[in-house]
C-alpha positions in Angstrom: 23.4 50.1 -10.2 20.9 47.3 -10.4 23.1 45.4 -7.9 21.4 47.4 -5.2 18.1 45.5 -5.8 19.7 42.1 -6.4 18.6 39.1 -4.4 20.4 38.6 -1.0 23.9 37.4 -1.3 26.5 36.5 1.3 24.9 38.7 4.0 21.8 36.5 3.8 23.7 33.7 5.4 23.5 34.8 9.1 19.9 35.6 8.6 19.1 32.0 7.8 20.0 30.8 11.3 17.1 32.1 13.4 13.9 30.3 13.2 10.6 32.1 12.5 10.1 34.4 15.5 8.1 37.5 14.6 6.9 39.5 11.7 9.2 42.4 12.7 12.1 40.0 13.0 11.5 38.6 9.6 11.3 42.1 8.1 14.6 43.1 9.8 16.4 40.0 8.6 15.1 40.6 5.1 16.4 44.2 4.9 19.8 43.4 6.4 20.1 40.6 3.8 20.5 43.3 1.2 23.5 44.9 2.9 26.1 43.4 0.5 24.2 44.4 -2.6 23.6 47.9 -1.1 27.3 48.4 -0.3 28.3 47.4 -3.8 25.7 49.7 -5.4 26.8 52.7 -3.2 30.4 52.1 -4.1 29.5 52.0 -7.8 27.5 55.2 -7.6 30.2 57.0 -5.7 32.8 56.0 -8.3 30.7 57.2 -11.2 30.0 60.6 -9.6 33.7 61.0 -8.8 34.6 60.1 -12.4 32.1 62.6 -13.8 32.8 65.6 -11.6 36.5 65.1 -10.6 37.8 67.7 -13.0 35.0 70.3 -12.8 34.3 70.4 -9.0 36.5 72.4 -6.6 38.4 70.4 -4.0 36.8 72.3 -1.2 33.4 70.8 -2.4 34.5 67.4 -3.6 36.6 66.4 -0.6 34.0 67.0 2.2 31.4 65.2 0.1 33.7 62.2 -0.5 34.5 62.0 3.2 30.8 62.1 4.1 30.0 59.4 1.6 32.9 57.1 2.7 32.0 57.6 6.4 28.3 56.6 5.6 29.5 53.6 3.7 31.8 52.5 6.5 29.0 53.0 9.0 26.9 50.5 7.0 29.7 48.0 7.0 30.1 48.3 10.8 26.3 48.0 11.4 26.1 44.9 9.2 28.9 43.1 11.0 27.5 44.0 14.4 24.0 42.7 13.4 25.6 39.5 12.1 27.3 38.9 15.5 24.1 39.6 17.4 22.1 37.2 15.3 24.7 34.5 15.6 24.3 34.6 19.4 20.6 33.8 19.0 17.4 35.3 17.9 16.1 35.5 21.5 18.7 38.2 22.3 18.0 40.5 19.4 16.2 43.8 19.9 14.6 43.9 16.5 13.1 47.4 17.0 16.5 48.9 17.8 18.2 47.3 14.8 15.4 48.3 12.5 15.7 51.9 13.7 19.5 51.9 13.0 18.8 50.6 9.5 16.1 53.2 8.8 18.4 56.0 10.0 21.2 54.9 7.7 18.8 54.5 4.8 17.5 58.1 5.3 21.1 59.3 5.6 21.9 57.6 2.3 18.9 59.3 0.7 20.0 62.7 2.1 23.6 62.1 0.7 22.2 61.5 -2.8 20.1 64.6 -2.4 23.2 66.6 -1.4 25.1 65.1 -4.4 22.4 66.5 -6.7 22.4 69.9 -5.1 26.1 70.5 -5.1 27.2 68.7 -8.3 24.5 69.8 -10.8 25.8 73.4 -11.0 29.4 72.2 -11.6 28.6 70.0 -14.6 27.5 70.4 -18.2 25.6 68.2 -20.7 26.7 64.5 -20.1 27.8 65.2 -16.5 24.3 66.6 -15.6 22.6 63.7 -17.4 24.8 61.1 -15.6 24.0 62.7 -12.3 20.3 62.5 -12.9 20.6 58.9 -14.0 22.6 57.8 -11.0 20.3 59.5 -8.4 17.1 58.2 -10.1 18.6 54.7 -10.3 18.9 54.5 -6.6 15.3 55.7 -6.2 14.3 52.8 -8.4 16.6 50.4 -6.8 15.1 50.8 -3.3 11.6 49.8 -4.5 12.0 46.1 -3.6 13.4 46.9 -0.2 11.2 49.9 0.9 7.9 49.3 -1.0 6.4 47.6 2.0 7.3 50.7 4.1 5.6 53.4 2.1 6.4 56.3 4.5 10.1 55.4 4.6 10.2 55.0 0.8 8.5 58.4 0.3 11.0 60.1 2.7 13.9 58.4 0.9 12.8 59.6 -2.5 12.1 63.1 -1.4 15.5 63.4 0.3 17.3 61.9 -2.7 15.5 63.5 -5.6 13.8 66.7 -4.4 17.0 68.7 -4.0 18.0 67.8 -7.5 14.6 68.9 -8.9 14.8 72.2 -6.9 18.4 72.8 -8.1 17.4 72.3 -11.7 14.4 74.6 -11.4 16.6 77.4 -10.0 18.2 77.7 -13.5 15.4 80.2 -14.3 15.0 79.4 -18.0 12.3 77.4 -19.8 14.4 74.4 -20.3 15.1 74.1 -16.6 11.4 74.4 -15.7 10.6 71.7 -18.3 13.3 69.4 -17.1 12.3 69.9 -13.4 8.6 69.2 -14.3 9.5 66.0 -16.2 11.6 64.7 -13.3 8.7 65.5 -10.9 6.4 63.5 -13.1 8.9 60.6 -13.3 9.4 60.5 -9.5 5.6 60.6 -9.1 5.2 57.6 -11.4 8.0 55.9 -9.5 6.0 56.3 -6.3 2.9 54.8 -8.0 5.1 52.0 -9.2 6.3 51.4 -5.7 2.7 51.3 -4.5 1.7 48.8 -7.1 4.8 46.7 -6.3 3.8 46.8 -2.6 0.3 45.6 -3.4 1.6 42.8 -5.7 4.1 41.8 -3.0 1.3 41.8 -0.4 -0.7 39.5 -2.6 2.3 37.2 -2.9 2.7 37.2 0.8 -1.0 36.5 1.3 -0.8 33.6 -1.1 2.3 32.3 0.6 0.6 32.5 4.0 -2.4 30.7 2.5 -0.2 28.1 1.0 1.6 27.6 4.3 -1.8 27.2 6.0 -2.9 24.7 3.4 0.4 22.9 3.8 0.0 22.8 7.6 -3.6 21.5 7.1 -2.4 18.9 4.6 0.4 17.9 7.1 -2.2 17.5 9.8 -4.6 15.6 7.6 -1.8 13.4 6.3 -0.8 12.6 9.9 -4.4 11.8 10.7 -4.6 9.6 7.6 -1.4 7.8 8.6 -2.8 7.2 12.1 -6.1 6.0 10.6 -4.2 3.7 8.2 -2.2 2.2 11.1 -5.4 1.8 13.1 -7.0 0.1 10.1 -4.0 -2.2 9.7 -4.2 -3.1 13.4 -7.9 -3.7 13.1 -7.4 -5.8 9.9 -4.7 -7.9 11.7 -7.0 -8.3 14.7 -9.9 -9.3 12.4 -7.7 -11.8 10.6 -6.5 -13.3 13.9 -10.1 -13.4 15.2 -11.3 -15.3 12.1 -8.4 -17.6 12.2 -8.9 -18.4 15.9 -12.7 -18.7 15.5 -12.3 -20.9 12.5 -10.0 -23.3 14.3 -11.9 -23.4 17.6 -15.3 -23.7 16.0 -14.2 -26.5 13.6 -13.8 -28.9 16.5 -17.4 -29.0 17.8 -18.7 -28.8 14.3 -16.6 -31.7 13.4 -17.9 -33.7 16.3 -21.5 -32.6 15.6 -21.4 -33.9 12.0 -20.0 -37.2 13.1 -22.6 -37.8 15.8 -25.4 -36.8 13.4 -24.2 -39.4 10.9 -23.9 -42.0 13.7 -27.5 -41.2 14.6 -28.6 -41.9 11.1 -26.9 -45.3 11.2 -28.9 -46.3 14.3 -32.4 -45.3 13.1 -34.3 -45.8 9.8 -37.0 -43.2 10.4 -37.3 -40.8 7.4 -37.8 -37.8 9.6 -34.6 -38.5 11.5 -32.7 -39.0 8.3 -33.9 -35.7 7.0 -32.8 -33.9 10.2 -29.4 -35.5 9.9 -29.1 -34.4 6.3 -30.0 -30.8 7.4 -27.4 -30.9 10.1 -24.7 -32.2 7.8 -25.6 -29.5 5.2 -25.3 -26.8 7.9 -22.0 -28.1 9.1 -20.7 -28.2 5.5 -21.9 -24.6 4.9 -20.3 -23.3 8.0 -17.0 -24.9 7.1 -17.1 -23.3 3.7 -18.0 -19.9 5.3 -15.1 -20.0 7.7 -12.6 -20.9 5.0 -13.9 -18.3 2.5 -14.3 -15.5 5.0 -10.8 -16.1 6.2 -9.5 -15.9 2.6 -11.4 -12.7 1.9 -10.1 -11.2 5.1 -6.5 -12.0 4.4 -6.8 -10.5 0.9 -8.5 -7.3 2.0 -6.1 -6.7 4.9 -3.1 -7.0 2.6 -2.0 -10.3 4.3 -1.6 -12.0 0.9 1.9 -11.2 -0.6 2.7 -12.1 -4.2 5.9 -14.0 -4.6 6.4 -14.9 -8.3 8.8 -17.7 -9.1 9.1 -20.5 -11.7 6.2 -23.0 -11.0 6.0 -26.5 -12.4 2.4 -27.0 -13.3 2.7 -30.7 -12.6 3.4 -30.0 -8.9 0.1 -28.1 -8.6 -1.8 -30.8 -10.5 -0.6 -33.5 -8.2 -1.9 -31.5 -5.2 -5.2 -31.0 -7.0 -5.5 -34.7 -7.6 -4.6 -35.3 -3.9 -7.5 -33.1 -2.8 -10.2 -33.7 -5.4 -9.9 -37.2 -6.6 -11.9 -38.6 -3.6 -14.8 -36.1 -4.2 -14.8 -36.8 -8.0 -14.6 -40.5 -7.2 -17.7 -40.2 -5.0 -19.7 -38.4 -7.6 -18.7 -40.7 -10.4 -16.9 -38.0 -12.3 -13.7 -38.2 -14.3 -11.1 -35.7 -13.0 -8.5 -35.3 -15.8 -5.3 -33.3 -15.4 -3.2 -32.3 -18.4 -0.2 -30.1 -19.3 1.9 -30.8 -16.2 5.1 -30.3 -18.3 4.5 -26.5 -18.5 6.2 -24.0 -16.3 4.8 -20.5 -15.4 6.3 -17.6 -13.6 3.8 -16.9 -10.8 3.1 -17.3 -7.1 2.5 -21.1 -6.6 0.3 -20.7 -3.6 -2.0 -18.2 -5.3 -2.2 -20.2 -8.5 -3.0 -23.3 -6.5 -5.7 -21.5 -4.5 -7.3 -20.2 -7.7 -7.4 -23.7 -9.3 -8.7 -25.3 -6.1 -11.7 -22.9 -6.0 -12.4 -23.4 -9.7 -12.1 -27.2 -9.5 -14.3 -27.2 -6.4 -17.0 -25.3 -8.2 -16.7 -27.4 -11.3 -17.2 -30.7 -9.3 -20.0 -29.2 -7.3 -22.0 -28.2 -10.3 -21.2 -31.1 -12.6 -23.4 -34.2 -12.1 -22.1 -36.3 -14.9 -19.1 -36.3 -17.2 -15.7 -34.8 -16.8 -13.8 -32.0 -15.0 -10.6 -31.2 -16.9 -7.7 -29.1 -15.6 -5.2 -28.2 -18.4 -2.2 -26.0 -19.2 -1.3 -25.1 -22.7 0.9 -22.6 -24.5 -0.7 -19.9 -26.6 1.7 -17.3 -28.1 3.8 -15.8 -25.3 1.4 -17.0 -22.5 0.4 -20.2 -20.7 -3.3 -20.7 -20.3 -4.4 -22.5 -17.2 -8.0 -23.8 -17.8 -10.7 -25.6 -15.8 -13.3 -27.2 -18.0 -16.5 -28.9 -16.9 -19.5 -30.5 -18.4 -21.9 -29.1 -15.8 -24.8 -26.8 -15.6 -23.3 -23.8 -17.3 -23.9 -20.1 -16.6 -26.4 -17.9 -18.5 -24.9 -14.9 -20.4 -26.7 -12.3 -18.3 -25.2 -13.8 -15.1 -21.6 -14.2 -16.2 -20.7 -10.5 -15.5 -21.8 -10.8 -11.9 -20.5 -14.2 -10.7 -17.2 -12.6 -9.5 -19.1 -10.4 -7.0 -19.0 -11.2 -3.3 -21.9 -13.3 -2.0 -23.5 -13.4 -5.4 -25.2 -16.7 -6.3 -26.7 -17.4 -9.7 -30.5 -17.3 -9.3 -32.7 -20.3 -10.3 -29.7 -22.6 -10.4 -30.8 -26.2 -10.6 -30.3 -28.0 -7.4 -27.0 -29.8 -6.9 -26.7 -33.3 -5.3 -28.2 -33.5 -1.8 -24.8 -34.1 -0.2 -23.1 -31.2 -2.1 -23.0 -27.7 -0.6 -24.3 -25.1 -3.1 -21.8 -22.4 -2.0 -21.8 -19.0 -0.4 -20.9 -16.8 -3.3 -17.3 -16.1 -2.2 -15.3 -18.7 -4.1 -15.2 -16.9 -7.4 -14.7 -13.5 -5.7 -11.6 -14.9 -4.1 -10.4 -16.3 -7.5 -10.9 -12.8 -9.1 -9.0 -11.0 -6.3 -6.1 -13.4 -6.3 -5.9 -13.2 -10.1 -5.8 -9.4 -9.9 -3.1 -9.5 -7.3 -0.9 -11.4 -9.8 -2.0 -9.1 -12.7 -3.2 -12.3 -14.4 -6.2 -12.0 -16.8 -9.1 -14.2 -15.9 -11.8 -15.0 -18.4 -14.9 -17.1 -18.6 -16.8 -18.9 -21.4 -20.0 -20.9 -20.6 -22.9 -22.4 -22.4 -26.0 -23.3 -20.3 -26.5 -27.0 -20.2 -23.1 -27.8 -21.8 -20.5 -26.6 -19.4 -18.0 -23.9 -18.4 -14.4 -23.0 -18.9 -12.3 -20.6 -16.8 -9.0 -19.4 -18.3 -6.1 -17.9 -16.3 -3.3 -16.3 -18.3 0.2 -16.5 -16.9 3.7 -15.7 -18.2 5.9 -18.8 -19.0 8.7 -19.7 -16.7 11.9 -21.8 -17.0 12.4 -24.9 -19.1 9.7 -27.4 -18.1 10.5 -30.7 -16.4 8.8 -34.0 -16.8 5.7 -34.4 -14.6 3.9 -37.6 -13.7 0.6 -38.2 -15.5 -2.6 -37.7 -13.6 -4.8 -40.7 -12.8 -8.5 -40.0 -13.1 -10.8 -41.6 -10.5 -14.4 -42.8 -10.8 -16.3 -44.5 -8.1 -19.9 -45.1 -6.9 -21.5 -43.9 -3.7 -22.0 -46.1 -0.6 -19.6 -47.6 1.8 -19.3 -50.8 3.8 -16.3 -51.6 6.1 -17.1 -55.0 7.4 -14.0 -56.8 8.6 -11.8 -53.6 8.3 -9.8 -52.4 11.3 -9.4 -48.7 11.4 -7.0 -47.0 13.9 -8.1 -43.5 15.1 -5.7 -41.2 16.9 -7.6 -38.1 18.2 -7.1 -36.2 21.5 -10.5 -34.4 21.5 -12.9 -36.8 23.3 -16.1 -35.7 21.6 -14.5 -35.9 18.1 -12.9 -39.3 18.9 -16.2 -40.7 20.2 -18.1 -39.4 17.2 -15.8 -40.8 14.6 -15.6 -44.1 16.5 -19.4 -44.5 16.6 -19.7 -43.5 12.9 -17.1 -46.0 11.7 -18.6 -48.7 13.7 -22.0 -47.9 12.1 -20.3 -48.5 8.7 -19.3 -51.9 10.0 -15.6 -51.2 10.8 -13.7 -52.4 13.8 -12.2 -49.4 15.5 -9.1 -49.0 17.7 -9.3 -45.4 19.1 -6.5 -43.7 21.0 -6.0 -40.2 22.4 -2.2 -39.9 21.9 0.6 -41.1 19.7 2.1 -42.9 22.8 -1.0 -45.0 23.3 -1.2 -45.9 19.7 2.5 -46.8 19.6 2.1 -48.9 22.7 -0.9 -50.7 21.2 1.0 -51.4 18.0 4.0 -52.7 19.9 1.8 -55.3 21.7 0.0 -56.4 18.5 1.1 -59.2 16.3 1.3 -57.9 12.7 0.6 -61.4 11.4 -2.8 -61.4 13.2 -3.7 -57.7 13.6 -3.2 -55.5 10.6 -5.0 -52.1 10.4 -6.7 -51.3 7.0 -6.5 -47.5 7.6 -5.1 -44.9 10.0 -7.1 -41.7 10.7 -5.2 -39.2 12.9 -5.7 -35.6 14.0 -2.8 -33.3 13.0 -2.4 -31.6 16.4 -2.0 -34.0 19.2 -0.6 -34.0 22.8 2.7 -32.5 23.8 3.4 -30.9 20.5 3.2 -34.2 18.6 1.2 -34.6 15.4 -0.7 -37.2 13.3 2.4 -37.5 11.1 4.2 -39.0 14.1 1.4 -41.5 14.5 1.7 -42.4 10.8 5.5 -43.0 11.1 5.1 -45.1 14.3 2.4 -47.4 12.9 4.0 -47.8 9.6 7.2 -48.9 11.3 5.2 -51.7 12.9 2.6 -52.6 10.2 4.5 -51.7 7.0 4.9 -48.6 4.8 1.8 -49.4 2.7 -0.6 -48.6 5.6 -3.1 -46.0 4.2 -3.4 -42.8 6.2 -5.7 -39.8 6.5 -4.7 -36.7 8.5 -7.5 -34.4 9.8 -6.6 -30.8 10.5 -8.4 -27.6 11.4 -5.9 -25.4 9.5 -6.8 -24.2 6.0 -3.1 -23.5 5.2 -1.6 -25.7 2.5 1.8 -26.1 4.2 1.1 -29.9 4.7 0.5 -30.6 1.0 4.2 -31.3 0.2 4.6 -33.5 3.3 1.4 -35.3 2.3 2.9 -36.1 -1.0 6.2 -37.2 0.5 4.7 -39.4 3.2 1.8 -40.7 1.1 -1.2 -39.6 3.1 -4.3 -37.5 2.4 -5.6 -34.4 4.2 -9.2 -33.6 5.4 -10.0 -30.1 6.7 -12.3 -29.9 9.8 -15.2 -30.0 10.2 -15.3 -33.2 8.2 -18.9 -34.0 7.3 -19.6 -37.7 6.9 -19.9 -37.7 3.1 -16.4 -36.3 2.8 -15.0 -38.8 5.2 -16.9 -41.6 3.4 -15.6 -40.5 0.1 -12.0 -40.3 1.3 -12.2 -43.7 3.0 -13.7 -45.3 -0.1 -10.9 -43.7 -2.2 -8.1 -44.8 0.1 -9.4 -48.4 0.4 -11.0 -48.8 -3.0 -14.2 -50.0 -1.3 -17.2 -50.7 -3.6 -20.8 -50.2 -2.8 -23.0 -53.0 -1.7 -22.7 -55.6 1.0 
């Protein structure tokens, strides 16, 4: 009999097709979903009563009752099939009120049939038959609780129609036992009604919670959509910010580059102390702006998610050669020894990020080391490879070490660095920390004030190491004289070309300046290599008609020999030219090139000593 209250079975299928339309529609779909379980329960109850009273009930009573029951059962089948067909045609064509009325009528008819069963069969049975009759009828009163509890009037009517005739028939027995049994059944049916009310209240709470959950889900969906839109807008804004910084960095480097060159040329033409101080201030400002552009661009790329980690086997020697290419001139100028060790090791990491981390650390080490050595080393410790940058510089006090990785933080009361060295903007180590975190590579610091500092980056080992060429340290004094040297300049920006020409002439050089590769090539073709031989070529990377400074290097070396030293000046901070610089044997300078950097690079390339 519990099948009557079972969850919806096959008949639930057609009810799944319509979308949510109305509260009444949902209720009608729910009650019709129990049709199959109801039919099975009715058939089982019918069979049990027939089995109990077949022998004891006259045919004149049993046959009409059975025909009535079968007719009611068939009517439910016809109604369920008709409803299924209507629903399949579409929810918009369903008269929910009418179909609900049909269902209620058949439900009350079913209750009346059970009441009639109790009235006519109780007097024809004895003992077990009467007990079975009571159990069957009461079971159907209990079974309709899940279906009718949310319709209290209909439930009460069904119970009264189904159970009241049985109670009255029992009470007509006239003896004490009959009265006691009728009273007990009345109490039971009353408790059942209370149970239905409690069930209805619990169901209502569940429905309220479901509606609340649906509302929260809708709100969450709206907020999620708003968050997605905000994220997309933030990504667009970050890309726009990155593009802006990139464009601003490139465009502003050109006038800054020219300004620094003209300022140094002005220093060469006057010996007044006040003018020299002004030139120093201009050069310091240009250098600071160049560092600010580069570091802000790096921070912007990291924050906007523009930096992707691509781990792969990395030969440490390849990175050390790039570091030597970039920092030997600066170390040479300051009189420092730049030592590179451990190139035979291989790590599994992103080569560009590792190189960027080491560049920032080496730059800081050279900046704050006035005498001694800067050492970049790789060594195996357990299952890790330690990349370390050592210096014999100023050191960092213990109370400041926890904050040096914060953005724009600069250690207070730091002793002044050399006049031509930029102190920094407090972004270099913040960039180092973020890049290390992107690679999940631990970064640690040890420092002793007055003795030096060591930064350690831990990376997993990579493939079997290959041989790497040894690093060559450089040392050199300050000062520069270029008397008798011919320097070729290829630069398509008139202001920059004029500034570098005046500056080089102030240092005593002979200058042949051109605005295109074609002009430089034409000049080289007319020159006799036995009488005219340039000492150095300085070329801008981006030149006319899509050509580059590398084209100028190739053209002049074809004429004057492959040993012609070359420097390429570029406004891009990307390191994509590093490999080509190694292959074609030239050095890179990033705009704006302040005179001390240019002087250091020229001295390094030509091996020029101070004096004369």
